[in-house]
C-alpha positions in Angstrom: 0.0 0.0 0.0 1.2 3.5 -0.8 2.3 5.7 2.1 0.4 8.9 2.7 2.0 12.2 1.7 2.3 13.2 5.4 4.7 10.3 5.9 6.7 9.9 2.6 8.6 6.6 2.6 11.6 6.3 0.4 12.3 2.6 1.0 10.6 -0.2 2.9 12.4 -3.4 4.0 10.4 -6.2 5.5 12.4 -8.4 7.9 11.0 -12.0 7.7 10.5 -12.7 11.4 8.3 -15.7 12.3 4.7 -15.2 13.4 4.6 -11.6 12.3 1.5 -10.0 11.0 1.4 -7.2 8.4 -0.7 -4.1 9.2 -1.1 -0.7 7.5 -0.3 2.7 9.1 0.3 6.2 7.9 4.0 5.3 7.5 3.4 2.4 5.2 3.5 -1.4 5.8 4.5 -2.4 9.3 5.2 -5.7 11.1 3.0 -6.3 14.1 5.7 -7.9 16.2 8.2 -7.0 18.8 10.7 -5.8 16.2 10.1 -2.7 14.1 10.1 -2.9 10.4 12.9 -1.1 8.6 11.6 2.0 6.9 13.5 5.0 5.3 11.9 8.4 4.9 12.7 10.9 2.2 12.9 13.7 4.8 16.2 12.1 6.0 18.1 14.0 3.2 16.7 17.3 4.3 17.7 16.6 7.9 21.2 15.4 7.1 21.8 18.5 5.0 20.5 20.7 7.9 22.6 18.9 10.5 25.6 19.2 8.2 25.0 22.9 7.6 25.0 23.5 11.4 28.4 21.7 11.4 29.5 23.8 8.5 28.6 27.0 10.2 30.6 26.0 13.3 33.7 25.3 11.1 33.2 28.6 9.3 33.2 30.6 12.5 36.0 28.5 14.1 38.4 29.1 11.2 37.6 32.8 10.6 40.8 34.3 11.9 43.6 32.2 10.3 42.8 33.3 6.8 42.3 36.9 8.1 45.5 37.0 10.1 46.8 40.1 8.2 43.5 41.9 8.7 43.3 41.0 12.4 46.8 42.3 12.9 45.9 45.6 11.3 42.5 46.1 12.9 43.1 44.5 16.3 46.9 44.3 16.6 46.8 40.5 17.1 49.9 38.4 16.8 50.4 34.8 15.4 50.1 33.5 18.9 46.7 35.3 19.3 45.4 33.6 16.1 46.6 30.2 17.3 44.8 30.7 20.6 41.6 31.6 18.7 41.8 28.4 16.9 42.8 26.4 19.9 39.5 27.1 21.7 37.9 24.3 19.6 40.3 21.5 20.9 40.2 23.0 24.4 36.4 22.9 24.6 36.5 19.3 23.3 38.7 18.2 26.2 36.6 20.1 28.7 33.1 18.8 27.6 33.3 16.0 25.1 31.7 13.4 27.4 29.0 15.8 28.5 27.9 16.3 24.9 28.2 12.7 24.1 25.8 12.0 27.0 23.4 14.6 25.6 23.5 12.9 22.2 22.9 9.4 23.4 20.5 10.1 26.3 18.6 13.3 25.3 18.7 12.8 21.6 19.7 14.5 18.4 17.2 17.4 18.7 18.4 18.8 22.0 22.1 18.2 21.1 21.6 20.0 17.7 19.8 23.0 19.3 22.5 23.4 22.0 25.2 23.2 19.3 23.5 25.7 17.0 22.8 28.0 20.0 26.4 28.1 21.0 27.6 28.8 17.4 25.0 31.5 16.9 25.9 33.2 20.2 29.6 33.0 19.4 29.0 34.6 16.0 26.8 37.3 17.5 29.4 38.4 20.1 31.8 39.3 17.3 29.3 41.8 15.9 29.0 44.0 19.1 32.0 46.2 18.4 35.2 46.5 16.4 37.0 48.7 18.9 39.9 47.1 20.9 40.3 46.0 23.5 36.6 45.2 24.0 36.3 43.6 20.5 39.3 41.3 21.3 37.6 40.1 24.5 34.3 39.5 22.8 35.9 37.6 20.0 37.7 35.4 22.5 34.5 34.6 24.2 32.7 34.0 20.9 35.4 31.6 19.8 35.2 29.8 23.1 31.4 29.3 22.8 31.8 28.2 19.2 34.2 25.5 20.3 31.5 23.8 22.3 29.4 23.7 19.1 32.0 21.6 17.4 31.6 18.6 19.6 28.2 17.6 18.2 28.9 19.0 14.8 31.8 16.7 14.4 31.0 13.8 16.7 27.3 13.4 15.9 27.7 12.3 12.3 27.7 8.5 13.0 24.7 8.7 15.3 22.7 10.8 12.8 23.4 8.3 10.0 22.6 5.3 12.2 19.3 6.7 13.3 18.0 7.9 9.9 19.8 5.9 7.2 19.8 2.3 6.0 23.0 0.3 6.2 23.8 0.7 2.5 23.8 4.5 2.9 25.4 4.9 6.3 28.9 5.7 5.2 27.7 8.1 2.6 25.5 9.9 5.1 28.3 10.1 7.7 30.6 11.5 5.0 28.1 14.2 4.0 27.9 15.4 7.6 31.6 15.2 8.3 32.6 17.0 5.1 30.4 20.0 5.7 32.3 21.0 8.8 35.6 21.0 6.8 33.9 22.7 3.9 32.6 25.4 6.2 36.1 25.9 7.6 37.4 26.1 4.0 34.8 28.8 3.0 36.5 31.1 5.5 39.5 31.1 3.2 37.6 32.5 0.2 34.8 34.6 1.7 37.1 37.4 2.8 38.3 37.9 -0.8 34.8 39.0 -1.8 33.5 40.7 1.5 36.8 42.2 2.6 38.4 43.6 -0.6 40.0 46.5 1.1 42.6 44.1 2.5 44.6 44.3 -0.7 44.7 48.1 -0.5 45.6 48.2 3.2 48.4 45.6 3.0 49.8 47.3 0.0 50.6 50.3 2.1 53.5 49.6 4.5 52.7 52.5 6.8 49.1 51.5 7.8 49.0 51.0 11.6 46.6 48.8 13.4 43.5 50.3 14.9 44.7 51.0 18.4 47.6 53.2 17.1 46.9 56.9 17.6 48.0 58.3 14.3 48.1 57.0 10.8 50.7 58.1 8.3 48.2 59.7 5.8 44.5 60.3 5.3 44.5 57.5 2.7 45.8 55.1 5.3 43.0 56.1 7.6 40.4 55.6 4.9 41.8 52.2 4.0 41.8 51.2 7.7 38.2 52.3 8.2 37.1 50.5 5.0 38.8 47.3 6.2 37.2 47.5 9.6 33.7 48.1 8.2 34.1 45.2 5.7 35.3 42.8 8.4 32.2 43.7 10.5 30.0 43.1 7.4 31.6 39.6 7.2 30.8 39.0 10.9 27.2 40.1 10.5 26.6 37.9 7.4 27.9 34.9 9.2 25.8 35.6 12.3 22.6 35.9 10.1 23.4 32.5 8.5 23.9 30.8 11.9 20.7 32.3 13.3 18.7 31.1 10.3 19.9 27.6 10.8 19.0 27.8 14.5 15.4 28.8 13.5 15.1 25.9 11.1 16.2 23.5 13.8 13.5 24.9 16.1 10.8 24.4 13.4 11.6 20.8 12.7 14.3 18.4 13.7 13.0 15.2 15.5 15.2 12.9 17.5 14.5 9.9 15.3 12.1 8.7 12.6 8.8 6.9 13.4 10.3 3.6 12.3 14.0 2.6 12.2 16.0 2.3 9.0 17.9 -0.8 10.1 17.7 -3.7 12.5 20.4 -2.2 14.9 18.6 1.2 14.8 15.6 -0.6 16.4 17.7 -2.2 19.2 18.7 -0.6 22.4 22.4 0.3 23.1 24.0 -0.6 26.4 24.0 1.9 29.3 26.1 5.0 28.8 28.4 4.3 31.8 28.9 0.6 30.8 29.5 1.7 27.2 32.2 4.1 28.3 33.9 1.3 30.3 33.8 -1.1 27.3 35.0 1.7 25.0 38.1 2.4 27.2 38.9 -1.3 27.2 38.6 -1.8 23.5 42.2 -2.1 22.1 41.1 -1.9 18.4 39.3 1.4 19.1 42.4 3.0 20.5 44.5 1.8 17.5 41.9 3.2 15.2 41.8 6.4 17.2 45.6 6.8 17.0 45.6 6.2 13.2 42.8 8.8 12.7 43.6 11.4 15.4 47.3 12.1 14.9 47.4 13.0 11.2 43.9 14.5 11.0 44.1 16.5 14.2 47.4 18.1 13.4 46.6 18.7 9.8 43.2 20.3 10.6 44.9 22.8 13.0 47.8 23.3 10.5 45.3 24.4 7.9 44.0 27.2 10.2 47.5 28.8 10.1 48.2 27.8 6.5 48.2 31.4 5.3 50.9 32.3 7.9 52.9 29.3 7.0 53.1 29.7 3.2 53.5 33.4 3.5 57.1 32.8 4.3 57.7 31.6 0.8 55.8 34.4 -0.9 52.3 33.0 -1.2 49.8 35.8 -0.6 46.8 35.6 1.8 44.4 35.6 -1.1 46.3 32.8 -2.9 46.4 30.8 0.3 42.6 31.3 0.5 42.1 29.9 -3.0 44.3 26.9 -2.1 42.2 26.2 0.9 38.9 26.6 -1.0 39.9 24.3 -3.9 41.3 21.9 -1.5 37.8 21.7 0.1 36.2 21.1 -3.2 38.5 18.2 -4.1 38.2 16.8 -0.6 34.4 16.9 -0.9 34.5 14.9 -4.2 37.0 12.4 -2.9 35.1 11.9 0.4 31.8 11.2 -1.5 33.5 8.8 -3.9 35.3 6.8 -1.2 32.2 6.6 1.0 30.0 5.4 -1.9 32.6 2.8 -2.7 32.8 1.8 0.9 29.0 1.4 1.1 29.1 -0.8 -2.0 32.2 -2.8 -1.1 31.6 -3.3 2.6 34.2 -4.8 4.9 37.0 -3.2 2.9 37.2 0.2 4.7 40.7 -0.5 6.1 42.1 -0.9 2.6 40.5 2.3 1.5 42.0 4.2 4.5 45.5 2.9 4.0 45.4 3.6 0.2 44.2 7.2 0.9 46.8 7.8 3.6 49.6 6.5 1.4 48.6 8.9 -1.4 48.4 11.8 1.1 51.8 11.1 2.5 53.5 10.9 -0.9 51.9 14.2 -2.1 52.9 15.9 1.2 56.5 14.9 0.6 56.3 16.6 -2.8 54.8 19.7 -1.1 57.7 19.7 1.4 60.3 19.4 -1.4 58.8 22.5 -3.0 58.6 24.3 0.3 62.3 23.8 1.2 63.5 24.4 -2.4 64.6 20.8 -3.3 62.1 21.0 -6.2 61.9 24.4 -8.0 58.7 26.3 -7.2 55.9 25.5 -9.6 52.5 27.0 -9.0 50.6 24.0 -10.5 52.7 21.4 -8.7 52.4 23.4 -5.4 48.6 23.5 -5.8 48.3 19.8 -6.7 50.6 18.5 -4.0 48.8 20.5 -1.3 45.3 19.9 -2.5 45.6 16.1 -3.0 47.6 15.6 0.2 45.0 17.5 2.2 42.0 15.8 0.5 43.4 12.3 0.7 44.0 12.7 4.5 40.5 13.8 5.3 38.6 11.9 2.6 38.3 8.6 4.7 37.0 10.4 7.8 33.6 8.9 7.6 35.1 5.4 7.3 36.9 5.9 10.6 33.6 6.7 12.3 31.8 3.8 10.8 34.6 1.3 11.6 34.7 2.6 15.2 30.9 2.2 15.7 30.9 -1.2 14.1 33.9 -2.5 16.2 32.5 -1.1 19.5 28.8 -2.1 19.0 26.6 -2.1 21.1 28.3 1.0 22.7 26.2 4.0 21.8 27.2 5.7 18.6 27.3 9.2 20.1 29.7 8.1 22.7 32.0 6.3 20.3 32.1 9.0 17.6 32.5 11.8 20.1 35.3 10.1 21.9 37.0 9.5 18.5 36.7 13.2 17.7 38.0 14.1 21.1 41.1 12.0 20.4 41.5 13.9 17.1 41.4 17.2 18.9 44.2 16.4 21.4 47.1 16.3 18.9 45.7 19.6 17.4 45.6 21.1 20.8 49.2 20.2 21.4 50.2 21.4 18.0 48.6 24.8 18.4 50.1 25.3 21.9 53.5 24.6 20.3 52.9 27.4 17.8 52.2 29.8 20.7 55.8 29.4 21.9 57.6 32.7 21.2 60.1 32.4 18.4 58.9 28.9 17.3 60.1 28.4 13.6 57.1 28.4 11.3 58.8 26.0 8.9 58.8 23.2 11.6 55.0 23.1 11.4 55.3 21.3 8.1 57.8 18.7 9.3 55.5 17.9 12.3 52.6 17.2 9.8 54.8 14.9 7.7 55.9 12.9 10.7 52.3 12.5 11.8 51.3 11.2 8.3 54.1 8.7 8.3 53.1 7.5 11.8 49.5 6.8 10.8 50.1 4.1 8.1 51.8 1.4 10.2 49.4 2.1 13.1 46.5 1.5 10.7 48.0 -1.8 9.6 47.7 -3.0 13.2 43.9 -2.5 13.2 41.8 -5.6 13.0 38.5 -5.0 11.2 35.3 -6.0 13.1 31.9 -5.3 11.5 29.6 -6.6 14.3 26.9 -4.0 13.7 27.0 -4.5 9.9 26.7 -8.3 10.3 23.5 -7.8 12.3 22.0 -5.4 9.8 22.8 -7.6 6.8 22.0 -11.0 8.3 18.2 -10.8 8.5 18.3 -12.7 11.8 16.5 -11.7 14.9 18.7 -10.1 17.6 17.7 -9.0 21.0 
């Protein structure tokens, strides 16, 4: 029987349990038994896009100041250490509250977790719009970045739970990928947006005598005009981003349920173990820690390295705008690679480890080429510099969704929110350490690249030690009854 328009069903899977009786509801065909029939709803695509956009807005706000480091220096007088601290609030907040938010995800549900996340991101974006006058502006931006960091926990750690609750087994990796990529894509948009909304940056940086805003006198009326234009345009950027975050919060308020009326898979209909017991099992799971090391070390360091990428490549003559374009096109290629790998992983299940190792190997080789160009072993070539950076970056982050899926499969029946949030927490710890190192006075910028390379090389042998275990997948594809 066709489903009513009020409950559009995209796919219906009838699990052949014994002594079950078919009945008809507004959702479609159902099994009258202790087990819920597997149903997928078309609205899941809207919800996954909305959830992903919330994560993208968090990444956009979080990564605002790295690409704008020259502007922030002129307007606010910030140093490289200040920019690193702005970025570091994300990892700091993760360490402080990851388990609190994982409990909210698994116990209170996706709706409350998403509203809290979007609320923190919106408040953080709004505080930056209050004033552009130092030192008050500096304090408000610090507070805003701190609040935004709390939003990153659900935005990054809730992807596996969202896909498990709303998507069938053959689409879980793809759904997780769509969510995880939006956070990175949002961060990458912060590289390119200033080029269109803050065009006065070129005029200001072209003048060597322009002081930052808290200096009493400028060298000429032209310098004052450029400085005022730059400040006004930066505030316009802040307001646009605040409007976007606020609109997403309103959409979440209007409609974002915890879960669908009927589950999309067998395991989605089954209860997970108690949160406290799940945490105990997770901490004792050796394979989870191996997987966590292989994921967290290269991805955590590279993610934070990207936020100061413009500072880094500026030492070899790459402009802020050019660094922004590199970051943006890197995000586009990463998006394409992530979707391709995730679709292949959904089709060729139980081969996720091979996909990860292959992707990491390509990333490491391309970063070696990038380093050879950076240190002058290979003569600088724009196209090779672009290609080596973009592919290395993309190939590192492309299998992110596979890590979350492998972690949830190998730790099942530990709640997905707890598993994925803990995995993201592990990823933030190396980034936290990396950014604190950058805050050391006089730390050589060039050493950042060598740290990234070492982390990439470290991850491949660690990943080889991981033993694949697809417990959750086996249940969902077996058709057997599980209690």
